C-alpha positions in Angstrom: -6.5 -87.6 -25.8 -4.1 -90.0 -24.9 -2.1 -90.6 -21.5 0.8 -93.0 -20.3 -0.5 -95.4 -17.6 1.8 -97.9 -15.7 2.2 -101.3 -17.0 5.0 -103.4 -15.1 7.8 -101.4 -14.2 7.3 -99.0 -17.6 4.0 -97.6 -19.0 2.1 -97.7 -21.7 -0.2 -95.3 -24.2 -3.8 -95.5 -23.8 -6.1 -93.4 -26.0 -9.7 -92.2 -25.5 -11.9 -90.2 -27.5 -12.9 -87.2 -26.4 -16.6 -87.6 -27.0 -16.0 -90.5 -24.0 -13.8 -89.4 -21.7 -15.1 -88.9 -18.3 -12.1 -88.5 -15.6 -8.6 -89.3 -14.3 -8.6 -90.4 -10.8 -5.4 -90.5 -9.2 -3.7 -90.1 -5.5 -3.9 -86.7 -4.4 -0.1 -84.9 -4.5 1.2 -84.8 -0.8 1.5 -81.1 0.1 4.6 -81.6 1.3 6.9 -84.6 1.7 8.7 -85.4 5.2 11.0 -88.2 5.4 10.1 -91.8 7.1 12.0 -90.9 10.3 9.9 -87.9 11.1 6.6 -89.6 10.0 7.6 -92.8 12.1 8.9 -90.3 15.4 5.6 -88.3 15.0 3.4 -91.1 15.0 5.1 -92.8 17.5 4.9 -89.3 20.0 1.4 -88.9 19.3 0.2 -92.3 19.7 -4.1 -93.3 18.7 -5.6 -93.5 22.0 -3.0 -92.1 23.8 -1.3 -95.4 24.1 2.6 -95.1 23.9 5.1 -98.0 23.5 6.5 -97.6 27.3 2.8 -98.3 28.5 3.3 -102.2 27.2 6.7 -102.7 27.8 8.4 -104.0 31.0 12.1 -103.7 31.9 14.1 -107.1 31.1 11.2 -108.9 28.6 11.9 -109.8 25.5 10.2 -108.2 22.0 9.4 -109.4 18.5 8.3 -106.7 15.8 6.9 -108.5 12.5 6.9 -106.7 9.3 4.1 -107.1 6.7 6.7 -107.2 3.3 4.8 -104.9 1.5 5.7 -101.9 4.0 8.4 -100.1 1.1 12.0 -100.7 2.3 13.1 -97.4 3.4 9.9 -97.1 5.9 10.3 -101.1 7.2 14.4 -99.6 7.9 13.3 -96.9 9.7 10.2 -98.1 12.0 12.9 -101.7 13.1 15.6 -98.7 14.0 13.0 -96.6 16.0 12.1 -98.9 17.3 14.9 -100.6 18.3 16.0 -97.4 20.0 12.9 -97.1 21.7 12.8 -100.7 23.2 16.5 -100.3 24.2 15.4 -97.4 26.3 12.8 -99.0 28.3 15.0 -101.9 29.1 14.6 -104.3 26.6 17.4 -105.9 24.7 16.6 -108.7 23.4 14.3 -108.0 20.0 14.1 -110.5 17.5 12.5 -108.9 14.1 10.2 -111.3 11.6 9.0 -110.8 8.4 6.6 -113.2 6.0 7.8 -115.0 3.2 6.1 -114.2 -0.1 5.9 -115.6 -3.4 5.3 -112.3 -5.1 8.2 -109.8 -6.4 8.5 -108.0 -2.8 12.2 -106.4 -2.3 13.8 -108.8 0.2 14.8 -108.2 3.7 17.9 -107.8 5.6 19.6 -111.1 6.5 19.1 -110.6 10.3 14.9 -110.4 10.0 13.6 -114.2 10.6 11.6 -115.4 7.6 7.9 -116.9 8.5 7.5 -119.6 5.8 3.6 -120.8 6.8 4.7 -124.0 5.6 7.1 -124.5 8.3 7.1 -127.6 10.6 6.5 -125.9 13.7 3.8 -123.6 15.2 2.3 -122.6 18.4 -1.1 -123.7 18.6 -3.1 -120.2 20.4 -6.8 -121.9 20.7 -9.4 -121.4 18.2 -11.8 -118.4 16.6 -15.6 -118.6 16.8 -15.1 -119.3 12.9 -13.2 -122.1 14.3 -10.0 -121.2 12.4 -7.2 -122.8 14.5 -4.3 -120.1 15.5 -1.2 -120.9 14.8 1.5 -118.2 15.4 4.7 -118.5 14.8 6.9 -120.0 17.9 9.0 -117.6 18.1 7.1 -115.1 18.1 4.5 -116.5 20.5 7.1 -116.7 23.1 8.4 -112.8 22.9 6.6 -110.8 26.1 6.2 -107.6 23.8 4.4 -107.9 20.2 5.0 -104.9 17.6 3.6 -105.5 14.3 4.5 -102.9 11.2 1.9 -102.8 8.5 1.1 -100.6 5.7 -2.6 -100.0 4.9 -4.0 -101.1 1.4 -7.2 -101.8 0.0 -7.1 -105.7 -0.2 -9.9 -108.0 -2.4 -10.2 -110.6 0.9 -9.8 -108.3 4.3 -11.2 -105.3 2.9 -8.1 -103.7 3.6 -4.6 -105.0 5.1 -2.1 -102.9 7.7 -3.8 -104.4 10.6 -4.3 -108.1 11.9 -3.5 -109.4 8.1 0.5 -109.2 9.8 -0.6 -111.4 12.1 -3.2 -114.0 10.3 -1.9 -114.4 7.4 1.5 -112.7 8.2 2.6 -115.0 10.9 0.2 -117.7 10.7 0.6 -121.5 9.5 -1.0 -122.7 6.5 -3.3 -124.6 8.0 -4.2 -121.2 9.9 -4.5 -119.0 6.3 -6.4 -121.7 4.5 -9.3 -121.6 7.3 -9.1 -117.9 7.6 -9.5 -118.0 3.4 -12.1 -120.7 3.4 -14.7 -118.0 4.7 -14.5 -116.3 1.3 -16.6 -119.1 -0.2 -19.7 -117.5 1.9 -18.9 -114.6 -0.2 -16.4 -111.6 -0.3 -16.8 -108.0 1.3 -19.3 -106.0 -1.1 -16.4 -103.1 -1.0 -13.6 -102.1 0.8 -15.5 -99.2 2.5 -17.5 -102.0 4.3 -15.9 -101.8 7.7 -15.8 -105.3 8.7 -16.5 -108.7 6.7 -15.8 -112.3 8.3 -12.3 -112.6 6.9 -11.1 -109.1 8.8 -13.4 -110.1 11.9 -11.6 -113.9 12.1 -8.4 -112.5 11.6 -8.9 -109.6 14.9 -9.8 -112.3 16.9 -6.7 -114.5 16.2 -4.6 -111.4 16.9 -6.5 -111.5 20.5 -5.4 -114.7 20.8 -1.8 -114.0 20.0 -1.5 -110.5 21.3 -1.8 -108.3 22.2 0.1 -106.2 19.4 1.4 -103.1 19.4 1.0 -101.7 15.9 2.6 -98.7 13.8 1.3 -98.1 10.7 2.0 -96.5 7.3 -0.4 -94.7 5.0 1.5 -95.1 1.3 1.8 -91.6 -0.6 0.9 -93.1 -4.0 4.0 -92.8 -5.1 5.9 -96.0 -3.8 6.5 -94.3 -0.3 5.0 -93.5 2.9 2.5 -90.3 3.8 1.9 -90.3 7.3 1.6 -93.4 9.7 -0.6 -94.4 13.3 0.5 -95.8 16.1 -1.0 -97.9 19.4 -3.1 -100.2 20.0 -3.9 -102.6 16.8 -7.2 -102.7 16.1 -7.8 -98.5 17.2 -4.4 -97.8 15.0 -6.5 -100.0 12.2 -9.8 -98.4 11.9 -7.7 -95.2 12.4 -5.4 -95.8 9.0 -8.3 -97.2 7.3 -10.9 -93.9 7.8 -7.7 -92.1 6.6 -7.0 -94.3 3.8 -10.5 -93.2 2.7 -10.1 -89.4 3.0 -6.9 -89.8 1.3 -7.5 -92.6 -1.9 -11.0 -92.7 -2.2 -12.1 -90.0 -4.9 -15.9 -89.4 -5.2 -17.3 -90.3 -9.0 -20.8 -89.1 -9.5 -21.9 -91.7 -11.9 -20.9 -95.6 -12.6 -19.1 -95.4 -15.8 -19.6 -98.0 -18.9 -15.6 -98.8 -19.0 -13.3 -98.1 -16.2 -9.7 -98.6 -17.4 -7.3 -99.8 -14.5 -3.6 -100.6 -14.0 -2.4 -102.8 -11.3 0.8 -101.8 -11.2 4.5 -103.0 -11.5 4.0 -105.1 -7.8 0.5 -106.6 -8.4 0.6 -106.2 -11.7 3.4 -108.7 -12.2 1.4 -111.8 -12.3 -2.3 -112.6 -13.2 -3.1 -114.4 -9.7 -2.2 -110.6 -7.8 -3.0 -108.2 -10.5 -7.1 -109.7 -10.7 -7.8 -108.9 -7.3 -7.6 -105.2 -8.3 -10.4 -105.5 -10.3 -12.1 -105.4 -6.5 -10.5 -101.5 -6.4 -12.8 -100.4 -9.1 -16.0 -102.8 -9.2 -18.1 -100.2 -7.4 -17.0 -97.6 -9.7 -18.5 -99.6 -13.4 -21.6 -100.3 -13.8 -23.9 -103.6 -13.8 -22.6 -105.5 -16.9 -20.1 -102.4 -18.3 -16.6 -103.4 -19.1 -13.2 -103.2 -16.8 -9.9 -102.7 -18.6 -7.3 -104.3 -16.5 -3.9 -102.9 -17.4 -1.5 -105.9 -16.2 1.8 -106.8 -18.0 2.0 -110.6 -16.0 6.0 -110.5 -16.9 6.1 -113.6 -14.5 3.0 -115.4 -15.8 0.1 -116.5 -14.3 1.5 -116.7 -10.8 0.6 -119.2 -8.6 -0.6 -123.1 -10.0 -3.3 -124.0 -7.6 -5.3 -120.4 -9.5 -4.3 -122.4 -13.0 -5.4 -125.2 -12.2 -8.9 -124.4 -10.5 -9.5 -122.4 -13.5 -9.5 -125.1 -15.8 -10.9 -127.3 -13.9 -13.7 -125.0 -12.8 -14.8 -122.6 -15.5 -18.5 -122.5 -14.1 -18.9 -120.5 -10.7 -21.4 -122.8 -9.5 -19.1 -125.5 -9.7 -16.1 -123.8 -8.3 -18.0 -122.5 -5.5 -19.3 -126.4 -4.4 -15.5 -127.5 -4.7 -14.3 -125.3 -2.7 -16.8 -125.3 -0.2 -15.8 -129.0 0.4 -12.7 -129.1 -0.5 -11.1 -125.5 -0.2 -7.4 -124.6 -1.3 -5.2 -121.7 -1.4 -5.4 -120.5 -5.3 -9.0 -121.3 -5.6 -10.4 -118.4 -3.6 -8.6 -115.7 -6.4 -10.6 -118.1 -8.8 -14.2 -117.3 -6.8 -13.3 -113.8 -7.0 -12.8 -113.7 -10.3 -15.8 -115.5 -11.5 -18.1 -113.3 -9.1 -16.8 -110.3 -10.8 -17.1 -111.7 -14.5 -20.6 -112.0 -13.3 -20.9 -108.8 -12.7 -18.8 -107.2 -15.7 -17.3 -107.9 -18.8 -13.1 -107.9 -18.2 -10.4 -107.2 -20.9 -6.8 -108.1 -19.9 -4.1 -106.3 -21.5 -1.1 -107.8 -20.9 2.2 -110.0 -22.7 0.1 -113.5 -21.8 -1.5 -115.6 -24.9 -4.4 -113.8 -26.1 -5.8 -117.6 -26.3 -4.6 -119.4 -23.3 -6.2 -115.6 -21.4 -9.5 -116.1 -23.2 -9.8 -119.9 -22.5 -8.5 -120.8 -19.4 -9.2 -117.9 -17.5 -12.6 -116.0 -19.4 -11.4 -113.1 -20.0 -10.8 -110.8 -23.2 -7.7 -110.3 -24.3 -6.1 -107.3 -26.0 -2.5 -106.4 -27.2 -2.8 -102.8 -26.2 -4.6 -100.5 -24.0 -6.3 -98.2 -27.0 -7.3 -101.6 -28.8 -9.2 -102.4 -25.1 -10.5 -99.0 -25.5 -12.0 -99.5 -29.1 -13.4 -103.1 -28.2 -15.0 -101.7 -25.4 -16.6 -98.9 -26.7 -17.8 -101.2 -30.0 -19.4 -103.5 -26.9 -20.8 -100.3 -24.5 -21.6 -98.0 -27.1 -20.8 -94.9 -28.6 -21.9 -93.1 -25.5 -20.3 -94.9 -23.1 -18.1 -92.9 -20.6 -14.6 -93.8 -19.4 -12.8 -93.4 -16.1 -9.0 -93.7 -16.1 -7.4 -95.4 -12.7 -3.8 -95.4 -13.5 -3.0 -96.2 -10.0 -4.8 -98.9 -9.5 -3.5 -100.7 -6.7 -4.2 -97.8 -4.3 -7.1 -96.0 -5.8 -10.6 -96.7 -4.5 -13.2 -94.9 -6.3 -16.9 -94.4 -4.4 -20.1 -92.9 -4.9 -20.9 -89.7 -3.9 -23.9 -90.2 -0.9 
């Protein structure tokens, strides 16, 4: 059989022998489509725990709305419009909007948003978490009486999921806070995104409590670039509800672990290797030990992070890298550590435009020019009887084993 899977801004064909084909996992088609405005209004009118925006607002106070830049632009703009209107009706005219500066190819926000740069000079020190992370928040956001976060729940290799405390740490925090938080990964990565908590997430939740309270509006992606639903209310309650719902919608069940899993990183995460490699975490639970993951990621922007490349070249062995990061942790290195962890569990082939020798020698990945070539190579290694799972929307989909 032949099908087409996302590759950057386009698609590429992949041929899978019928005898080896197992399943294709794609997001469920929404039964009915609602526009972003209706989704937002419904969430604000029926908040989680019956906590309405009016319950956290006092007339005359000032408000700050902090937005995760991965929220689709239409949903983001409609959310700001709806929240501004509600705040104005509640007697708040002074509303500032904040958005995190990102290095990846996220569509920039409108000019009246304050861009939070983690390397900026001034941050407000709010205390330390129990893990020792100094919480340094953007000073203008810290000064707001009412704090609201707008996020998108998505699987994430470090915290398990975005859409909750990630909007604050790393989203509105200093480079020092982010570095300390991510350094917790040297103690181990989340075993799966279905695990409810991990140390990075718990640290971020503590940071939110020091910085908050936060009222939250969290979107659920529809798997087609838009949003399918939303949740509103207290940050942690909303986050838990959104993650639970995410598993219902975007975590299809599989009956067995597969020999070969083909996964596309999509257009956003697949733009560079630094972000694409994180998509592997979504399907690690679907591949058998020492099986093969075929990562389809165009990497049109190259490696994407100089630190990621530097660590790959200096520390090709996991033990050396782990020791270095425990004593001298730098951002970028944590993605290398994740890659080394993944390579101890399975083989990873990369279909990209990056030079083959570079991919093999610098990162320990097995390069292929086409997805179909990668399939043939994988079958030769895994055997003629091997079964292949295809995950075209790898940035959204988290396959889980039937219990």
